N, C-alpha and C positions, 0 to 999 in steps of 0.2 A: 383559583381564579386570579389571585393577586400576583403582582409583578415582584421582581426581586427587590426593588426599592421599598415596596409596601411591606414585604416580608421582613426586611431589615428594620423598618420602623416598628412593625409588630413585635419583634423580638425585644425591643428596647423597653417595652412596658413592663412594670414590676408586677402588677396584679393581673391575675387571670381574667377578672371581670373586664378590665380595660382592654386586654388583648382580644377578647371575644367581641366586645363592642366595636373595636377598630376593624377587625377582620370582617365581621358581618356587615357593617355599614358600608365599607368600601367594596365588598362583593355586591351589595345592593346597588351601588352606583353603576357598576359594570352591567348588571342585569337590566337595570332601567334603560341605559343607553342602547342596549342591544334590542330593546323594543322599538326603537326609532330607525335603526339601520341594520343591514344584513352583515353584522360583525359579531364574531363570537365574543362572549364577555371577557375571556382571558386575553383577547388580542388588542384591547384598548390600551393606548399609551398616553400618558398625561405629561403636562409641563406646567410650571408656574408662570403665569402671565406677568407682564411688566408691573402690574399693580399688586402682585402677590396672590392673585386668584387662580385656582386650578382651571386648566383648560385642556381640551383634547389636542394631543400632538399628532397622533396617527391612529388608524389609517386615514387618508384623505377622504372627505365626504363630498358628494355632489351638492348637498344642502347642508350648510353649517348647523352645528348642534352644540348646545352649551348645557351646563349642569351646576348644581350647588348642593352642598351637604351640610346638615346640622344634626347634632345629637346631644342629648343630656341624660345622664344617669340611666343608661339601658334603653333609651328610646331614640331611634334615629329616623330622619326624614331626608329624602333626596328629591329634588326637583330637576326635571330635564325638559328642554324644549328648544324651539327655533329662535328664541329671543336671546341676543347676546347679554343684555343686562338683566340677569335673573338671579334672585337671591331668596333664601329660605331660612327661617329660624324657628326652632322649637324650644320651649321652656317647660320645666316642671313647676307648676304653680304651688307645690308644697315645699319648695326649697326654703331654707331658713335665711331670711334677709330682712332688713328694715326697708320695706317698700317705700314708705313715705320719705325716708332719708335719701334713698336712691333717686326717687322722683324729683325731690327738691334740688338734687345736685346735678342730675343729668337731663331732665326733661326741659323742654321749652316752657316759658312762663304760662302760656295758655293751656298747655297740657297739664301742668301741675295744678293750676286752678281748677280745671275740669275734674281732675282726680280728687282733689280736696273737697270739692262740693258735692261729691256723690255720697249716698248713704254708706256707712262703714261696711255693710254687708256686701257691697258691690265693688269696693275699692280694690280688693286683691285681684279679682279677675280683670278689672279695668287696667290696673298697673301692668299685668303681663300681656294684655292686648297691646298696649302702647309700646311696651318693651320689644316684643317680637316684631312689631311693625317697623320700629326703628332699626333693629338688627337686620331685618330682610332688606330694608332700603339701602343701608350702607354696604351690605354684601353684594347686592345687585349692582350698585354703582362701581364696586370693585376696589374702592379705596379704604374700606373698612373704617377703623376708628380714626383714621386721618381726617374724617368728617366729624366734627364735634356733634354730640347727640342733641345738644340744645340749639344747634344752628338751623334746625328745621322742625316742623310741627305737623301733627295730624288733626283733622277736624272730624267730629262725629255728629251725625244728624240726630236731632231729638225726635223727629218724625219717623225716621227710618233707622233704628239703632244698629242694624247690621251694616249700614253703609259707612264707608271711611274714605276720606280723600286727603291727599297731601296738601296741606293748607299753605305752606310757605317753605321755601328752601333757598339758601344762598348758593347752592351747588347746581341746581337743575330746575327746569321749568316744571312746576307741579302738574301741569296739564298733560305732561308726557308719561305719567306713571299710573299704573293700576295695581291694586292690592287684593289679595284673596286670603280668607281666614278659615281655619279649621279647628275643631276641638275633638280630636280622635278618641280621647279618653276624658273622664271627669278631671283628671290632674294635669293634662298636657294641652298647650295651646300652640298652634302653628300659624305662621304668617308667611305669605309669599309676596315679594315685590318684583315687578317687571316693568321695564321701560317700553312704552308703546313703539311699535314699528309701523310700517305701512301695510302690514299684513291683514288689517281689519281686526275684528273682535277676537278675543282669546277664547279658546275652549280649554278648561282645566279638568283633568281627570284625576280623581283621588283613588289610589289603590292601596290596600292594606296588606302587609306581609304577616306571615304567621309569627307568633311569639316563639323565639328560638332559644332564649336563655332567660334565666331569672337573675 
């Protein structure tokens, strides 16, 4: 299913695990896009947009379609849809890192205080919740880490813990954004960010692929 450019990139990986992860995740993107349009998975051609974000180059579509990909240590997630500003992030919550140190350095002050005031048993999951939301937002915007992670913040409802809103941002109007969260395994957390269009409410479908390699 992969293009010549993807195969060249694939051959550059030193470890077989990384080659498998790259091949399968990029094949997944092609298969996901073909659920939206009558295009064979191998016929999609991609380009890098002016902000460095991958986009569809061809074939031309009657209705535009966008996508985003994220993977971490053998787990890959692809999001596709009709919204141009669309981003996804997945993280393994068992990765070894100093969450408090990262939060203090990269989170907005309100987010760091929110995390610090939680019971210790809840802090790890809350850290990765905020982290994936931030990554999904900057990927959806398209500028990535050109947007400082502490220049915007998320707010979490105490009455409705599952709700999240973009509380402040120097880059965009918070009211224009929606976020969706998933936890497909006990160890992985996924966040999707999408900037609202005039199409009305979003419908989000979550599909799981088979486990293809260990």
